C-alpha positions as CSV (number, residue, x, y, z in Angstrom):
1,X,27.1,-18.5,-1.7
2,X,23.9,-16.4,-1.2
3,X,24.2,-12.8,-0.2
4,X,22.7,-11.6,3.0
5,X,21.6,-8.3,4.4
6,X,23.6,-6.9,7.3
7,X,21.4,-5.7,10.1
8,X,21.9,-2.4,11.9
9,X,20.0,0.6,13.3
10,X,19.5,1.6,9.6
11,X,17.6,-1.7,8.9
12,X,15.2,-2.6,11.7
13,X,13.2,-5.7,12.4
14,X,9.8,-5.3,14.0
15,X,8.4,-6.6,17.4
16,X,7.1,-9.7,15.4
17,X,10.2,-10.6,13.5
18,X,11.3,-13.3,16.0
19,X,7.7,-14.8,15.8
20,X,7.7,-15.0,12.0
21,X,11.2,-16.4,11.8
22,X,10.1,-19.3,13.9
23,X,7.1,-19.7,11.6
24,X,9.4,-20.1,8.7
25,X,9.6,-16.9,6.8
26,X,11.8,-17.4,3.7
27,X,12.5,-13.9,2.4
28,X,12.3,-10.2,3.2
29,X,12.4,-7.0,1.3
30,X,13.4,-3.6,2.7
31,X,10.5,-1.1,3.2
32,X,10.7,2.2,5.2
33,X,14.2,1.1,6.5
34,X,12.6,-2.0,8.0
35,X,12.2,-5.7,7.2
36,X,9.0,-6.7,5.4
37,X,8.4,-10.4,4.9
38,X,7.8,-11.4,1.3
39,X,7.2,-15.2,1.4
40,X,6.7,-18.1,3.7
41,X,6.0,-20.8,1.0
42,X,5.5,-19.6,-2.6
43,X,3.5,-16.7,-3.9
44,X,1.2,-19.1,-5.7
45,X,0.4,-21.2,-2.6
46,X,-0.1,-18.0,-0.5
47,X,-2.3,-16.5,-3.3
48,X,-4.6,-19.5,-3.1
49,X,-4.7,-19.6,0.8
50,X,-5.3,-15.8,0.9
51,X,-8.3,-16.1,-1.4
52,X,-9.9,-19.0,0.6
53,X,-8.9,-18.6,4.3
54,X,-7.3,-16.0,6.5
55,X,-3.7,-14.7,7.0
56,X,-2.0,-12.5,9.5
57,X,0.7,-10.2,8.1
58,X,3.4,-8.3,10.0
59,X,3.1,-4.9,8.2
60,X,4.8,-2.8,10.9
61,X,6.8,-1.2,8.0
62,X,3.7,0.9,7.4
63,X,5.0,3.5,9.7
64,X,2.6,6.1,11.2
65,X,3.5,9.8,11.2
66,X,1.5,11.6,13.9
67,X,0.7,15.2,13.3
68,X,-0.9,17.2,16.2
69,X,-1.5,20.7,17.2
70,X,-3.4,23.9,16.3
71,X,-2.2,23.8,12.7
72,X,-2.3,20.1,12.1
73,X,-5.3,20.1,9.9
74,X,-3.8,22.9,7.7
75,X,-0.5,21.0,7.4
76,X,-2.3,17.7,6.5
77,X,-4.3,19.4,3.8
78,X,-1.2,21.1,2.3
79,X,0.4,17.7,1.9
80,X,-2.5,16.1,0.0
81,X,-4.5,16.8,-3.2
82,X,-7.6,15.2,-1.6
83,X,-10.1,17.4,-0.1
84,X,-10.1,16.7,3.7
85,X,-12.2,19.8,4.7
86,X,-15.2,17.6,5.6
87,X,-13.2,14.8,7.2
88,X,-14.7,13.0,10.1
89,X,-13.1,11.5,13.3
90,X,-13.0,7.8,13.0
91,X,-12.5,7.6,9.3
92,X,-9.4,6.9,7.3
93,X,-8.8,8.5,3.9
94,X,-6.7,7.2,1.0
95,X,-4.9,10.4,0.2
96,X,-2.1,10.9,-2.4
97,X,0.6,13.3,-1.1
98,X,2.2,15.6,-3.7
99,X,5.1,18.0,-3.8
100,X,5.2,21.5,-5.3
101,X,5.6,20.1,-8.8
102,X,2.5,17.9,-8.4
103,X,4.8,14.8,-8.2
104,X,3.7,11.9,-5.8
105,X,5.4,11.7,-2.5
106,X,3.4,8.8,-1.0
107,X,-0.1,7.4,-1.0
108,X,-0.9,6.8,2.6
109,X,-4.1,6.2,4.6
110,X,-4.7,9.3,6.7
111,X,-6.5,8.7,10.0
112,X,-8.4,11.5,11.7
113,X,-8.0,10.7,15.4
114,X,-9.5,14.0,16.7
115,X,-9.9,17.6,15.4
116,X,-6.2,18.4,15.9
117,X,-4.6,15.0,15.7
118,X,-3.9,12.9,12.6
119,X,-2.0,9.8,11.8
120,X,-0.5,9.3,8.3
121,X,0.0,5.6,7.7
122,X,2.6,5.7,5.0
123,X,3.9,3.6,2.0
124,X,7.7,3.5,1.3
125,X,9.1,7.0,1.5
126,X,10.3,9.5,4.1
127,X,7.1,11.4,4.9
128,X,8.4,12.5,8.2
129,X,11.0,14.7,6.7
130,X,8.4,16.1,4.1
131,X,6.0,17.1,6.7
132,X,8.7,18.6,9.0
133,X,10.1,20.6,6.1
134,X,6.7,22.2,5.3
135,X,6.0,22.9,8.9
136,X,9.3,24.6,9.4
137,X,9.0,26.9,6.4
138,X,5.4,27.8,7.2
139,X,6.3,28.2,10.9
140,X,3.4,26.0,11.9
141,X,2.2,25.1,15.4
142,X,2.5,21.4,15.1
143,X,4.1,18.4,16.7
144,X,5.4,15.8,14.1
145,X,6.9,12.4,15.0
146,X,7.0,8.8,14.0
147,X,4.6,7.1,16.3
148,X,5.7,3.9,18.0
149,X,3.0,1.8,16.4
150,X,3.3,-1.5,14.8
151,X,0.6,-3.0,12.5
152,X,-0.7,-6.4,12.1
153,X,-3.0,-7.0,9.0
154,X,-5.7,-9.8,9.2
155,X,-6.7,-10.5,5.6
156,X,-8.8,-13.0,3.8
157,X,-12.5,-14.1,3.5
158,X,-12.5,-15.6,7.0
159,X,-11.1,-12.5,8.6
160,X,-14.4,-11.3,10.1
161,X,-14.9,-14.8,11.6
162,X,-11.6,-14.9,13.5
163,X,-11.8,-11.2,14.4
164,X,-15.3,-11.7,16.0
165,X,-13.9,-14.7,18.0
166,X,-11.2,-12.5,19.4
167,X,-12.8,-9.0,19.7
168,X,-16.5,-9.9,19.9
169,X,-19.5,-9.1,17.7
170,X,-19.0,-5.4,17.8
171,X,-16.3,-5.7,15.1
172,X,-19.0,-6.6,12.5
173,X,-20.3,-3.0,12.8
174,X,-17.0,-1.5,11.6
175,X,-17.4,-0.2,8.1
176,X,-14.8,0.0,5.3
177,X,-12.2,2.7,5.9
178,X,-13.4,3.3,9.4
179,X,-11.6,2.7,12.7
180,X,-12.5,2.3,16.3
181,X,-11.1,0.8,19.6
182,X,-11.7,-2.8,20.5
183,X,-10.5,-4.9,23.5
184,X,-8.7,-8.1,23.9
185,X,-7.7,-9.4,27.4
186,X,-8.7,-5.9,28.8
187,X,-6.3,-4.1,26.5
188,X,-7.4,-1.6,23.8
189,X,-6.4,-1.8,20.2
190,X,-7.2,0.7,17.4
191,X,-8.6,-1.4,14.6
192,X,-9.3,-0.2,11.0
193,X,-11.2,-2.1,8.4
194,X,-8.5,-1.8,5.7
195,X,-5.6,-3.6,4.2
196,X,-3.4,-4.3,1.1
197,X,-5.6,-6.9,-0.5
198,X,-8.9,-7.3,-2.2
199,X,-10.0,-10.2,0.0
200,X,-11.3,-8.1,2.9
201,X,-9.8,-7.7,6.3
202,X,-8.6,-5.5,9.1
203,X,-5.5,-3.7,10.4
204,X,-4.6,-3.7,14.1
205,X,-2.5,-0.9,15.3
206,X,-0.3,-2.0,18.2
207,X,1.0,0.7,20.6
208,X,2.2,-1.7,23.4
209,X,4.7,-4.3,22.2
210,X,4.0,-6.8,25.0
211,X,0.2,-6.6,24.3
212,X,0.8,-7.0,20.6
213,X,2.8,-10.2,21.1
214,X,0.3,-11.6,23.4
215,X,-2.4,-10.9,20.7
216,X,-0.3,-12.3,17.9
217,X,0.2,-15.6,19.9
218,X,-3.6,-15.8,20.7
219,X,-4.4,-15.6,16.9
220,X,-2.4,-18.7,16.4
221,X,-3.7,-20.4,19.6
222,X,-7.3,-20.3,18.2
223,X,-6.6,-20.0,14.5
224,X,-6.6,-23.6,13.5
225,X,-10.4,-23.7,12.9
226,X,-10.0,-20.9,10.4
227,X,-6.9,-22.3,8.7
228,X,-5.0,-19.2,9.8
229,X,-1.4,-18.9,8.5
230,X,1.3,-16.1,8.6
231,X,1.4,-14.3,5.3
232,X,2.5,-11.3,3.4
233,X,1.1,-8.8,0.9
234,X,0.7,-11.0,-2.1
235,X,2.2,-9.6,-5.3
236,X,-0.1,-11.3,-7.9
237,X,-3.2,-10.8,-5.8
238,X,-2.7,-7.0,-5.3
239,X,-1.7,-6.5,-9.1
240,X,-4.9,-8.3,-10.1
241,X,-6.9,-6.0,-7.9
242,X,-5.2,-2.9,-9.1
243,X,-3.7,-2.0,-5.8
244,X,-0.8,0.2,-6.6
245,X,2.6,0.0,-4.7
246,X,4.5,3.2,-4.2
247,X,8.2,2.8,-5.3
248,X,7.3,0.0,-7.6
249,X,4.3,1.1,-9.8
250,X,4.8,4.8,-9.2
251,X,7.2,7.3,-7.6
252,X,7.9,11.0,-7.3
253,X,8.4,11.3,-11.1
254,X,4.7,10.5,-11.6
255,X,1.7,12.5,-10.7
256,X,-1.7,11.4,-9.4
257,X,-3.5,12.0,-12.7
258,X,-1.2,9.6,-14.5
259,X,-1.8,7.0,-11.8
260,X,-5.6,7.0,-12.0
261,X,-6.2,8.9,-8.8
262,X,-8.5,11.5,-10.4
263,X,-11.2,11.2,-7.8
264,X,-8.7,11.9,-5.0
265,X,-7.5,15.2,-6.8
266,X,-9.6,18.3,-5.9
267,X,-8.7,21.1,-8.4
268,X,-12.1,22.9,-8.3
269,X,-12.6,23.8,-4.6
270,X,-10.7,26.6,-2.7
271,X,-8.6,24.1,-0.6
272,X,-4.9,24.9,-0.7
273,X,-2.3,22.2,-1.2
274,X,1.2,22.0,-2.6
275,X,1.4,21.5,-6.4
276,X,-2.2,22.5,-7.1
277,X,-1.4,25.1,-9.8
278,X,0.9,22.5,-11.6
279,X,-1.8,19.8,-11.4
280,X,-4.3,22.2,-13.0
281,X,-2.0,22.8,-15.8
282,X,-1.4,19.1,-16.2
283,X,-5.1,18.4,-16.3
284,X,-5.8,21.2,-18.8
285,X,-3.0,20.1,-21.1
286,X,-4.1,16.4,-20.7
287,X,-1.8,13.7,-19.4
288,X,0.7,12.2,-21.7
289,X,0.8,8.7,-20.1
290,X,-1.2,6.5,-17.7
291,X,-0.8,3.4,-15.5
292,X,-2.4,0.4,-17.1
293,X,-2.6,-3.3,-16.5
294,X,-0.9,-5.9,-18.7
295,X,-0.9,-9.7,-19.3
296,X,2.2,-11.2,-20.7
297,X,2.4,-14.7,-22.2
298,X,5.1,-16.1,-19.9
299,X,5.0,-17.9,-16.5
300,X,7.6,-16.0,-14.6
301,X,9.3,-12.6,-14.5
302,X,11.6,-10.5,-12.3
303,X,11.0,-6.8,-12.5
304,X,13.8,-5.1,-10.7
305,X,13.8,-2.1,-13.0
306,X,11.6,-0.6,-15.8
307,X,11.3,-2.9,-18.8
308,X,10.3,-1.3,-22.1
309,X,7.2,-2.4,-24.1
310,X,7.2,-2.2,-27.9
311,X,4.6,-2.1,-30.6
312,X,4.8,-4.0,-33.8
313,X,7.2,-1.5,-35.4
314,X,9.6,-1.8,-32.4
315,X,8.6,1.6,-31.0
316,X,8.7,2.0,-27.3
317,X,5.1,2.6,-26.0
318,X,5.5,2.1,-22.3
319,X,7.5,0.6,-19.4
320,X,6.6,-2.5,-17.3
321,X,6.9,-1.5,-13.6
322,X,5.8,-4.6,-11.8
323,X,4.8,-8.1,-12.7
324,X,4.0,-11.6,-11.2
325,X,2.7,-14.9,-12.3
326,X,-1.1,-15.0,-11.8
327,X,-2.6,-18.4,-10.9
328,X,-6.0,-17.0,-12.1
329,X,-4.8,-16.1,-15.6
330,X,-2.0,-18.8,-15.9
331,X,0.3,-16.0,-17.1
332,X,2.2,-13.0,-15.8
333,X,0.1,-9.9,-14.9
334,X,1.6,-6.5,-14.3
335,X,1.4,-2.8,-14.2
336,X,2.9,-0.5,-16.8
337,X,3.1,3.2,-17.4
338,X,1.9,3.6,-20.9
339,X,2.0,6.4,-23.4
340,X,-1.5,7.8,-23.6
341,X,-2.1,6.9,-27.2
342,X,-1.5,3.2,-26.4
343,X,-3.8,2.9,-23.3
344,X,-6.3,0.7,-25.1
345,X,-7.7,-2.5,-23.8
346,X,-6.6,-5.7,-25.8
347,X,-3.9,-3.7,-27.6
348,X,-1.0,-6.1,-28.3
349,X,2.7,-5.4,-27.6
350,X,6.0,-7.1,-27.2
351,X,8.5,-7.2,-24.4
352,X,12.1,-8.5,-24.5
353,X,12.8,-11.0,-21.7
354,X,16.1,-13.0,-21.5
355,X,16.9,-12.1,-25.0
356,X,13.5,-13.4,-26.3
357,X,10.5,-11.3,-27.5
358,X,7.4,-12.2,-25.7
359,X,3.8,-11.1,-26.5
360,X,1.3,-9.4,-24.2
361,X,-1.7,-7.2,-24.2
362,X,-3.0,-4.1,-22.4
363,X,-5.9,-4.4,-20.0
364,X,-7.6,-2.2,-17.4
365,X,-7.1,-2.0,-13.7
366,X,-8.3,-4.0,-11.8
367,X,-7.3,-6.8,-14.2
368,X,-10.1,-9.0,-15.4
């Protein structure tokens, strides 16, 4: 007998859950206390389709924390090590959030809606409580809440074609990591050129559920010529592309320098953010470990917890944090936190899986 998840207000569906269940979703995971679809067919089939055609994903689990008010810019900057002092309205910024120790809290996209209004589109952790805690201690003049916004991602090489058919030629002018408002059926939608794949695409931020359902249905009404299918963030595709997943590849025990986010860490200007002094110390002393890509000579793997990696003398040199079979490399690819001395491309290691030692090698991210 298979185990099932019991639904409650602690574990929410999305406005699109009923649609995707009719379309044959096979599995979910839990993300931000919500249901995130993980497969409709197999990861390998969906990988191939994503690279050749176009998919629409229900990624409403990417909750959006809205921060507005006189002190909103100061609060947002306190939360992230990325310098947002020159940020522009209409742009979205990949911005690691850090605590007072320099540990990662989240790695969201931050949208500057106007000079005193921001939206923080989060990965899987409770950023709302983090922001409220800082604002309370600092007695800031801000309004912080989880916006009632649900997100559809349109991803794949045919994403521009299908988006043009629905939203018009204006969509082609939207640059990477920019957002703007576009109309469908006289309804406005905020659309960003972004998404959790390397195949290109867009994210549609739905504020009105009824309008979002009409739009979702219209995608599939006209989608046959583009071979549109429902999909999900694809594990092997994102690992190959070096797209990190908070909670899987990294968490609050890691800092942004260990995770390769150096270009998003401003330690030289006069901006103020939590954990800056500790990150300066970490940089000056040198990091002791780093996230790297790996290839493993096996055709399947289940990574539900860290798995140690060994050198030839059986010394632990790192831990595998995520992995999936890659149709491109015909073996498992993964992301591992490695001790700094072993962060060398082509370095061999061993990993124990199902009581057997399997060989692998270190590689850079993205994996190629």
